[in-house]
C-alpha positions, -999 to +999 in steps of 0.1 A: -657+693+704-675+706+735-668+743+743-661+750+780-692+772+781-714+744+767-698+718+792-706+742+822-741+748+807-747+710+807-735+705+842-748+735+860-773+751+836-752+782+829-721+786+808-708+813+831-698+794+862-668+791+884-647+758+882-652+752+919-690+752+914-686+725+886-668+701+910-697+705+936-724+701+909-708+670+895-710+655+929-744+667+936-759+656+903-741+623+897-724+615+929-690+615+912-661+627+936-639+645+915-604+653+929-602+686+909-619+706+881-602+685+855-618+653+868-651+670+872-648+682+835-641+646+824-671+632+843-693+659+828-680+651+794-688+615+800-724+624+807-725+646+776-716+616+755-740+594+774-767+619+767-758+619+729-759+582+728-792+579+745-776+563+778-785+591+799-818+608+802-813+646+803-830+664+832-833+699+822-836+722+791-800+734+795-788+699+789-812+693+759-800+727+744-764+716+747-770+682+731-791+697+704-764+722+695-737+694+696-757+671+673-771+696+648-758+693+612-731+720+605-741+749+584-720+753+554-716+787+539-712+790+503-688+818+489-704+839+463-686+844+431-680+878+418-710+892+400-735+870+416 
């Protein structure tokens, strides 16, 4: 699962971005003409998957941070028993 803020960070470099900026950046970065923000999100997600699988070479630290977070092993918290 890719959180909206993570997707925005992967595409634009910041998780706090307006949807209209996402459409523009998807076109500027990958030359994908998205009809709306949903198509821009889908294109961005495709590039996230391509980056994870090694088919897209990430071009900035924001993209590397997002992929590192998505591919990190989950942290499992153990519940303490009473008296421990």
